[in-house]
N, C-alpha and C positions, 0 to 999 in steps of 0.2 A: 531529405537528403542526398544528395548525389552521389555517385562510386559504385563501385562494386561491393555488393553483400557478402561478407567472407563466407565461405562454405559452411562451416559449424552453425553460423549463425541464422543462413539461409535455410538450411535443414531444419533447427529447431522453429523457426519460425512457420513453414510449410507441415510440421507434422502438426506441432498445436492447434494452430489455426483448423485445421481438418478432423483434428480431433474435437473442436468446439472448447478448447480453451485457450486460455491467455497464455502467451508465453513470457518466461522470465526476462530475456534477451533479446535485444533486436527490436524492442517497441520504436525505435526512431525512425527505421526504415519505414515504416509502415503509419507512422500517426497523421491521420487527415482531419481539418475540422479541429474542432473544440479549443479555439485560439481564447476565446474568453475566458473560458473554463481553467484552462490551465496557467492562464496569465493571473486569474486569482487567486489560487494556490499557491502559485509559486510566489507573489505577494507573500502570503499567510507566512511561507518558507522565511522569507528575508526577515520579517516580523518576529519569527523564533529565534532566528538568530541574534537579532537586536535583543534579545532575552524575553522577547513576549509570549503569547500564548496561540493558540487557534483552534479553534474548533468548528467542524462542519458535516456537514450530511452530504452526500452525492446521491442522488435518487435517479433511477432509471431502472424501466421496464427491464424482464430478462432479455438478455441480449444484446442489448441498446449499446453498450461500449462503458457501464460500468466499472466493471471487475480492471479494462483495460486502460481507464482512467488511472485506476487507483494506483494499478504495475506501472505507468509508466511513470507518474509521480513518485513511486517509491523510488526508481531507478535513478532519477534526478536527485532526489535526495541524498540518497550515497554516495552520488558522485560529486555531490556539491560537501561532503565532509561529512553528512548527519550519519547518525543511527538509526534504522529502522527497526522498527519491530511490527512483524501483523500476526492477523490469525481472522479464520472463519468462524461464526458464532457457529452452536449447535447445539442438540438435545442434552450433550453434555458442557458445552461452553456457553456460559451467559457471565451478565454482570453481576449478577447473585442468584443464590439457590439453596437450598436446603442440604445438596448432598455436594457441597464442595464446588460448584459450577463457576463461581466465580475465581475462584484459584486457579481451576484447570483453566481458564481463559487468560490469566497470569502466565502462567507454566508454558502455554504454547506459544505465548506473544514473546519470551524471554528465550525460549527455544528458537525462536525464529529471529534471536536478533542479529541486525545485519547490517556491515559497512562495505566499503566502494571497495577493500580487499577480500571479504568472505561475504559476497553477496548471496550468498544461499543459506544465509543461518546459521548459528553453532557461534556466534563469533565471540564471546564473554570472556572466555578464556583470554583470545587472542589478544581483545582491548585492555583486560588487566596488565598481562605480560608486557603490550606494547606501551602502555602508561608508564610501570616501572621504569622500563627499558629507556623511556626517555626521560624521565628523571634522573637517572644515573646520568644519562649522556648531557644533560644539561648541568648537572653538578660539578662531571667532570671537565667540563668548558671554563666553568668558573671559579675553582678549586685545583690545586694541586694535592688536595690530601688524600689519603690513600688508607688500604686496611681500615681500622674500627672507626677513625676520625671520618673516612670517606664514609661507612654507613651511619655514623651520625648524621652527617648532612643531608644525605636522601632522605632517613626517617624522618628529618624535621621537615622536608617539602611533603612527604605523605602524610604526614599529622597536619599540616596544612589544608589541606586538602580537605582530608577527615574532619576537620574541625569546624570545616566551611557548614558540614551537612547535618552538626550537631544541634542545630538551632532548628530545624525541620523534623515534622510529625515522625518517630520513628527512627529519627536521624541519628542519635548515639549508638542504634545498635547496628546501624546499616553503617557507620563509619569505624566500629569497633571490627565488622566483619572485611573491611577493607586493611586496616591494619594487621588483623592476621592473615590474608592472603599476602600480604609482602612479607612479614617473618616466615609461612612458610615459603615462598619466592627464596627469601634468601639462607633458609635452611634446606632448600632444594627436598621439603619436606612434601611428598607427592599425597600422602592419606590428608597431611592437613589442608592442601589446596582443594582438592576432590570433594572435602568437605564442607568448603566457605563455596564453593561453587554449586554442589546440591542447597546451600543455604540462600544464597541468592536467588537460585531457579525457584524457591519454594515447594521442593521438596522432603523436606524434614516433616514426617507426619508430626511429632510432638515437640512440643516445648521443653521437655524434660529430655528426649534424644539431645537437641541443639545444645542443651546447657551442658550433656557430659562431654559431648565434642568439642564445643568450641566455647563452653561459658557465656555463651548467648540465650538468657532467659526468655527468646521472643523468637515467633515464625512469621512468616508473610500469611494470611489467613482469609477469607472470604472479603471479612471487613477492612484489610488492609492492604490491599494489592494496588488499589491507584494509590496510595501514598506511596508504593515502592515504585513505582511508575516516576512518582516526581523526583523522587529521592535519585533513582537511577539516570534522569534527565540530567541534576544538577552535578552528580558526579562525572560524566560524560562531559561534561562542559569543561571542568574541572582536570577532563584527562586530554582535553586536547580537543575535543569533537564541536562541533556547530549547534549541536541539540538533537531531540530525538522525535520521530515522527512514529506515530501509533495508528498504525491502519488495520480497521477492522469492518470485514463484509461478512454480508448475510446478515442483517438485523431483522431478517426476516424471521428468523428462527424464535427471535424474540414473540413476533407477533402469532407464532403458531401455538405459544405457552396456552393450554387449556385454562388452568387455575387463574381466576384474575387477579387474586393477592399476589401470588408468584409473578406475577405479569407486571404490575403496579411497583413490585421492590426494584424490579429491573429498570423501570421507566426511572423510579426514583434515584438510581446509582447515575443513570444517564444525566439527571435533572443537576446531582451533587457535581459531576466533573464538568461541566456547560457551566454552571456558576461559578466553582472555581477560576475557569478559564477567564471569562470575560470579568469578574471579580479583580481580576490580578494577583491572584494567591499562586496560579501555576508560571512556570516562567520554564524557557527553552522547551516546552514540549508543544506537537501539535496534535491534535485528533482528525483522523477524515475514518468518518462512516460511512459504508454503502447499504440503499438499502432499495426494495421498488417502491413506488408509490402509495401504492396499497398498506405495505407496513408502518408507513409515516403517517398518513392522511387518513386509516380507518378510525372512526370516532368511537368505533365500539372496542376494538382490540389492538390499535394501531398505537403508535404514539402520541397520537393526538388525541387520544382518548384519558391521556394524564395531563388534566387542566394545564398545571402549571407550564410543560412544555410545549401545549397546544398555545398557550398565550406568550410564549416568547419566540417560536418558530414560524407561526404563521405569518404569511406574508402581507405587506399593506395592501393598498386599496387600488397602486398605480400600476406593478408589474402585470404583464402580459405575456403571453409566450412571446412574441416580437421584441418586448422590452423588458428586459430581465433584470433584475438588482445581484450583480456580482459578487457585491459582499454581504449580501445575505447568506443567514446560516446555513440553508439549505441551497444546495447548487442542482438544479432539475435537468436532466440530460436530452434533449430534443433527440430525437432519431436523424442520423446522419441525411443531407440532401443526397436525390439522385445523383447530382452533379459531383458531391463526395465520394457518392461511391463509385463513380466512374474513376476517380483518381486513384481509389483504394484499386481498384481490381487492375488497374492500367499497373502498378507498384507491384501487386502480386504476380502479376505474370512474368515481369522484366525478374524477380527473386527466382519464380520455377525454371525460367529457361537458364538462368543463371547458376541453379543449383545444378541443374542436369545438362549443362553445356550446349543447349542449341539457339537457336534465333527465334524469339519471338513469334510465334506465325499469327495471331489474332490482329485483325484489323480495327481501326476504330470501329470502324462499323458492325465488327462480330461484337466486340464490347456491349457497344450501345443495345444489340440483337440480345445478347444475353441478361443487361439488365432491364430490357421489354420486356421478356419472358417473365423474371422476376416477379417485376412490379403489376404483372398483370395477372395475377394466380390471384385463386379467389380468395377473399379476404386479406390480400397483402397491404391493402390500405391502411388497415388497422394492425395487422398481425406480422407483418414481415420483420425482421429483427437484421442488422447487419451480421452476426451472428449465422445466421442463415445464410445469407447470400454470400458470403465468405467461403463458408461450405460447400455450398453447389459450387462456385467458381472453381476452388481449388480440386475438385471433384473431375469438372468439365478440363480444367486442363492437365489432370493426369490419363484422362481417359486420350486426350486427342492427342499428348506424347505416346502413350501405350500402343495406339491405333492408328499411326497418322495417316491411313487411306481414309478413316472420316471426315464429314465437316462439320461445324458447326450446328448448322442446319439440319443435318442428319441427326445430329444428339440430342439438340433440343426441340427438335420438331419442327416442320416446316409452316408452322402458321405465321403468319404477320401481325404486327400490333405496334400503334401507335405510341411513342411515349408521353407520358401525361405533360399536357402545357408547351404541347410545341416541340418539342423531341428536345435533343441533348448535342452541342457541338462542340468533340473532344478538344479539338484544338483551343478554342475558347476556355473551357473547362482548366484545361493544364497552364493555360496563365495566370487564369483569375487566382486559382487556388495554390499557386506556387509558394504563397505568403504563408501556408499553413504548415510548411515543412520545419522538424525544427530538429 
């Protein structure tokens, strides 16, 4: 993306990347490569919008750009009119467990519910209010009714959306809650509003309490939370959104579960969701799950230890590192090439210079020299990741900015290295990789 990066965004980018975390904003300014991976997932998003569903695993080593790709897609989806929910798994958050870990994941997802106008989560009240307001506006443009007659027409449309949910599993209860929220909105009853939101978020500890407060003898549980995600997707489409994207990272926490039965229960839940999507039982919903190669492929504790999943997810006989099938359920992230890393550090230098208002000082030769040093560290060929290179580079340009009397060679050391496979031509790279910018 050409043009100056806004100062606020530049600050977020530099600080987040220096800290080794993925920034929530501004990723479009530093996206390099991944064109095929992004294109495959964007095609999924188009299918979700059309009423389909998708399920993908994004697999890469720590620091390979997995979380970066997930965040890029998250930003794209909300900009496109989707609602996105996301969560990282942990010992307390799983797909299933004996201590409410599945429900804890659901709560985290709904807490992080995001839209274009509320990208940092907590969008549920906004969505419900916007939906009701939209219906009221629609009724106003189609009818001159006022007072009670107006409310009756609005209520009729609200019941129409609610009624469309009743044929789904647990849909009757969900529809009842939707109508209750409308009644609370109409009566300006903040207590009832709050209680309905608690119910949607899975925060009622017992059916008894939900029955007393709302007249709904049902709550979200470890067993029902996935059905509720499907209900939310259907409701959100009725409320004017394109669909729901569910992003779940850190699948490695399932691999780390010590108890084999508990692990298998979690993999079984993944299988249920996967089958649901592929058999056409889920609509307007997509799943992206991030994990390391080990947590997927380990035949003793990984997802492939669950035979029903292994047989569905294992690659065929023809895919190789060079010729990959991007329509397969697993998208494997290769490390960025040295050429792509050159483009990335060049972008980062320009953002840093814009943030601190100075003219970029590093030449093409300096950038190549920096990458040469990075790639020639002991063990770099198998262990170095984009995350480490980015952190080192931001540290380098910070030091140079704060110590203008220093040179690159003084900071990096005056050893000379040759770039693998004949070196890098910065001009050639810039031309070749312009197509990667989105």
